[in-house]
C-alpha positions in Angstrom: -31.1 22.3 13.9 -33.3 22.3 10.9 -32.2 24.9 8.3 -35.7 26.3 8.0 -36.2 26.6 11.8 -32.7 28.2 12.0 -33.6 30.7 9.3 -37.0 31.4 11.1 -35.3 31.9 14.5 -32.8 34.4 12.8 -35.6 36.4 11.3 -37.4 36.5 14.5 -34.5 37.6 16.5 -33.7 40.4 13.9 -37.4 41.5 14.1 -37.3 41.7 17.8 -33.9 43.7 17.7 -35.3 46.2 15.3 -38.5 46.7 17.4 -36.4 46.9 20.6 -34.1 49.4 19.1 -37.0 51.5 17.9 -38.6 51.5 21.4 -35.2 52.3 22.9 -35.1 55.4 20.7 -38.6 56.4 21.6 -38.7 55.7 25.3 -35.0 55.4 26.0 -34.3 58.9 27.3 -37.0 58.3 30.1 -35.7 54.8 30.9 -32.3 56.1 31.2 -32.7 59.5 32.8 -36.4 59.5 33.8 -35.7 61.2 37.1 -34.6 64.4 35.5 -37.1 64.5 32.6 -40.7 65.7 32.5 -43.3 63.5 30.8 -45.5 66.6 30.0 -44.9 70.3 29.3 -41.3 69.6 28.2 -38.9 72.5 28.5 -35.8 73.2 26.3 -33.6 71.6 28.9 -35.5 68.4 28.6 -35.2 68.6 24.8 -31.4 68.8 25.1 -31.2 65.7 27.3 -33.5 63.7 25.1 -31.6 64.8 21.9 -28.3 63.9 23.5 -29.5 60.4 24.7 -31.0 59.6 21.3 -27.9 60.8 19.4 -25.8 58.6 21.6 -28.3 55.6 20.9 -28.0 56.3 17.2 -24.3 56.4 17.4 -24.3 53.1 19.3 -26.7 51.5 16.7 -24.4 52.7 13.8 -21.5 51.2 15.7 -23.4 47.9 16.2 -24.3 47.8 12.5 -20.7 48.5 11.6 -19.4 45.6 13.9 -22.1 43.3 12.5 -20.9 44.3 8.9 -17.3 43.6 9.8 -18.2 40.3 11.3 -20.2 39.3 8.3 -17.4 40.3 6.0 -15.0 38.3 8.0 -17.1 35.2 8.0 -17.7 35.6 4.2 -13.9 35.9 3.6 -13.4 33.0 5.9 -15.8 30.8 4.0 -14.3 32.0 0.7 -10.8 31.2 1.8 -12.0 27.7 3.1 -13.7 27.1 -0.2 -10.8 28.2 -2.2 -8.4 26.0 -0.2 -10.7 23.0 -0.5 -10.9 23.6 -4.2 -7.1 23.9 -4.5 -6.6 20.8 -2.5 -9.2 18.9 -4.6 -7.4 20.2 -7.8 -4.0 19.2 -6.4 -5.4 15.7 -5.4 -6.8 15.3 -8.8 -3.5 16.3 -10.4 -1.6 13.7 -8.2 -4.1 11.0 -9.0 -3.8 11.7 -12.7 0.0 11.7 -12.4 -0.4 8.3 -10.2 -2.5 6.7 -12.9 -0.2 7.8 -15.7 2.9 6.6 -13.8 1.4 3.2 -13.2 0.6 2.9 -16.9 4.2 3.8 -17.8 5.5 1.3 -15.2 3.4 -1.4 -16.9 4.9 -0.7 -20.3 6.7 -3.8 -21.4 8.4 -2.6 -24.5 10.0 0.6 -23.4 12.7 0.9 -20.8 12.5 4.8 -21.0 8.7 4.8 -20.2 9.2 2.4 -17.2 11.9 4.6 -15.8 9.6 7.6 -16.3 6.9 5.7 -14.4 9.2 4.9 -11.6 10.5 8.5 -11.0 6.9 9.9 -11.5 5.9 7.5 -8.6 8.7 8.9 -6.5 7.5 12.4 -7.0 3.9 11.4 -6.0 5.4 9.7 -2.9 7.1 13.1 -1.9 4.0 15.1 -2.9 1.4 13.0 -1.1 2.0 11.4 2.3 -1.1 9.5 2.0 0.2 7.8 -1.2 3.6 6.9 0.4 2.8 3.3 1.4 0.9 2.6 -1.9 4.0 3.8 -4.0 6.3 1.5 -2.0 4.0 -1.4 -2.4 3.8 -0.8 -6.1 7.6 -0.4 -6.6 8.2 -3.4 -4.3 5.6 -5.5 -6.4 7.4 -4.3 -9.6 10.8 -5.4 -8.1 9.4 -8.9 -7.1 7.9 -9.4 -10.5 10.8 -8.1 -12.5 13.5 -9.9 -10.5 12.1 -12.9 -9.0 14.4 -15.7 -7.9 14.4 -18.2 -10.6 13.3 -21.7 -9.7 16.4 -23.2 -11.5 19.5 -21.2 -10.7 21.6 -23.1 -13.3 22.8 -19.8 -14.9 24.5 -18.6 -11.8 26.3 -21.5 -10.1 29.8 -22.0 -9.1 32.3 -19.4 -7.9 30.7 -16.5 -6.2 33.3 -14.3 -7.9 31.2 -14.6 -11.0 28.8 -12.1 -9.5 30.4 -9.4 -11.8 29.0 -11.1 -14.8 25.4 -10.6 -13.6 23.8 -7.1 -14.1 20.6 -6.1 -12.5 18.0 -4.6 -15.0 18.2 -0.9 -15.0 14.5 -0.3 -14.2 14.8 -2.6 -11.1 17.9 -0.8 -10.0 15.9 2.5 -10.4 13.0 1.1 -8.4 15.4 0.0 -5.6 17.0 3.5 -5.6 13.6 5.1 -5.1 12.7 2.7 -2.3 16.0 3.5 -0.7 15.3 7.2 -0.9 11.8 7.0 0.5 11.0 9.7 3.2 11.1 8.6 6.9 7.6 8.1 8.2 6.3 7.0 11.6 5.4 4.1 11.6 8.0 3.3 8.9 6.9 1.8 5.6 8.3 -1.7 5.3 9.2 -2.6 1.7 8.3 -6.2 0.8 11.2 -7.7 -1.3 10.7 -11.2 -0.5 12.3 -13.9 -2.9 13.8 -11.3 -5.2 16.9 -11.9 -7.3 19.3 -9.1 -6.5 22.5 -10.7 -7.4 25.2 -8.1 -8.0 22.5 -5.4 -7.1 24.5 -2.1 -6.4 22.9 -0.9 -3.2 26.1 1.0 -2.1 26.6 4.5 -1.2 27.6 5.4 -4.8 24.1 4.5 -6.1 21.9 5.2 -3.1 23.8 7.6 -0.9 23.8 4.8 1.6 20.9 2.4 1.0 18.0 2.7 3.5 16.3 -0.6 3.8 15.5 -0.5 7.5 12.9 -3.1 8.4 12.7 -4.4 4.9 11.3 -7.8 4.3 14.1 -9.5 2.2 13.0 -13.1 3.1 14.5 -15.6 0.8 16.1 -12.8 -1.4 19.0 -13.7 -3.7 21.7 -11.1 -3.0 24.6 -13.1 -4.2 27.5 -10.7 -4.8 25.3 -7.7 -4.2 27.2 -4.5 -3.3 25.5 -3.2 0.0 28.5 -1.0 1.1 27.2 1.3 4.0 23.6 0.0 3.5 21.3 0.4 6.6 19.5 -3.0 6.9 18.9 -2.6 10.7 16.0 -4.7 11.7 15.6 -6.2 8.3 14.2 -9.7 7.9 16.9 -11.5 5.8 16.0 -15.0 6.9 16.7 -17.5 4.2 18.4 -15.1 2.0 21.6 -15.7 0.0 24.2 -13.1 0.7 27.1 -15.3 -0.6 30.0 -13.2 -1.9 28.1 -10.0 -1.0 30.0 -6.8 -0.2 28.7 -5.4 3.1 31.6 -3.1 4.0 30.4 -0.7 6.7 26.8 -2.1 6.5 24.4 -1.8 9.5 22.8 -5.2 10.2 22.0 -4.6 13.9 19.0 -6.4 15.0 18.5 -8.0 11.6 17.0 -11.6 11.3 19.7 -13.6 9.5 18.2 -17.0 10.5 19.2 -19.5 7.8 21.0 -17.0 5.7 24.1 -17.8 3.7 26.9 -15.3 4.2 29.6 -17.5 2.7 32.5 -15.6 1.3 30.9 -12.2 2.2 32.9 -9.3 3.1 31.7 -7.5 6.2 34.7 -5.3 7.1 33.5 -2.8 9.7 29.9 -4.0 9.5 27.6 -3.9 12.6 25.7 -7.0 13.5 25.0 -6.2 17.0 22.3 -8.4 18.5 21.6 -9.9 15.1 19.7 -13.3 15.0 22.1 -15.7 13.4 20.5 -19.0 14.1 21.6 -21.5 11.4 23.5 -18.7 9.5 26.5 -19.9 7.6 29.5 -17.6 7.8 31.9 -20.1 6.1 34.9 -18.2 4.7 33.3 -14.8 5.7 35.5 -11.9 6.5 34.4 -10.0 9.6 37.4 -7.7 10.0 36.8 -5.0 12.5 33.0 -5.9 12.5 30.8 -5.4 15.7 29.0 -8.5 16.8 28.0 -7.4 20.4 25.6 -9.7 22.0 25.3 -12.1 19.1 24.5 -15.8 19.7 26.9 -17.6 17.2 26.6 -21.0 18.9 24.3 -22.4 16.1 26.1 -20.7 13.3 28.5 -22.1 10.8 31.7 -20.5 11.5 34.1 -22.6 9.2 37.1 -20.6 8.4 35.4 -17.4 9.5 37.8 -14.5 9.8 37.2 -12.5 13.1 40.3 -10.3 12.9 39.7 -7.2 14.9 36.1 -8.0 15.6 34.3 -6.8 18.6 32.5 -9.9 20.2 31.6 -8.3 23.5 29.0 -10.6 25.1 28.9 -12.9 22.1 28.2 -16.6 22.5 30.4 -18.7 20.2 29.8 -22.2 21.5 32.2 -25.1 22.2 34.9 -26.6 19.8 36.2 -23.4 18.4 39.6 -24.8 17.9 38.3 -27.2 15.4 36.5 -24.6 13.3 39.6 -23.0 11.8 38.6 -19.6 13.0 41.1 -16.8 12.1 42.1 -13.9 14.4 40.2 -15.2 17.3 41.5 -16.2 20.8 39.2 -19.0 21.8 40.4 -19.1 25.3 37.1 -17.6 26.7 34.3 -18.6 24.4 31.1 -20.3 25.5 29.0 -17.9 27.3 32.0 -15.6 28.0 31.1 -12.1 28.5 33.8 -10.9 26.0 35.2 -13.1 23.5 38.6 -11.9 22.3 39.7 -11.1 18.8 43.3 -10.4 17.6 43.5 -6.6 16.6 43.4 -6.1 12.8 45.8 -3.7 11.3 44.1 -0.6 10.0 43.6 -0.5 6.3 45.6 2.1 4.2 43.6 5.3 3.5 41.5 5.0 0.4 42.2 1.3 0.0 39.2 -1.1 -0.3 39.8 -4.5 1.3 40.1 -7.5 -1.1 37.0 -9.7 -1.1 
């Protein structure tokens, strides 16, 4: 309704209410109790009735005015609270936006590691304070990692024995960004970090640094994770197709449902890891140690299993293909292999308490 029409209707209604109330006070006693009141030659008894009715009507009017006043006060307070809430939200949003802009500026500072770290942790605070900014913060940090740790076109600096991974150290700010990504709050639907083609050789994503890294559904296509420490990391459903995990430490990691197509796992340590229903088409497990790992329902028929150590592995429902005797598998009884409902692995001796298996 047009505001002017609404105002005119309100004034008209109020005028009619005042006139009606005045008429009620004047003629009300006869409308209400006309059978017992005279219209002429009023007697004292008539005056008592008329006065009583009008007193009751005045009291009702006063009560109505009081109720209207209370309603108006309630509406006013409600509007005031709503306005105050909106102002507080606007101020908080403005503060978050200001912090966001300053954090991005710090992150872009090329000459100061301290300022870049400050920007990273400021973005983490924004991510926790503003659900709306959560995907944007993850996208920015992922872009920062991709830019700061891109896989080099010529990897001449890191060739040879995967054991040399200890000589490579990830930049401190890149590691901090990965820490924040791993600590991101759980949302529905989940936010998917884009870490395609990143150089994460020897990156520490283990429980010490990240309290069990959470990279669920992460996009790590073509990432270089050579020698990375992913102990206890949750990479379930992650896209690791074409990634390089040679010599990586994946003790107790969760790779269930991950896409490992074309991934190199050569020399990796997957003691107790979960690879249930992972996609391993063209994956290389040469010299990989899968002690006590779970590979339930995994189709390994197109994987490179040269000298793979399956000691104590759970291969229930796995498909291993033909010619296992020629592959030099360790700890595996190939008596029932191709399409077998349960390939058998020789039980592994339990590791001594507190002892970390040798890579």
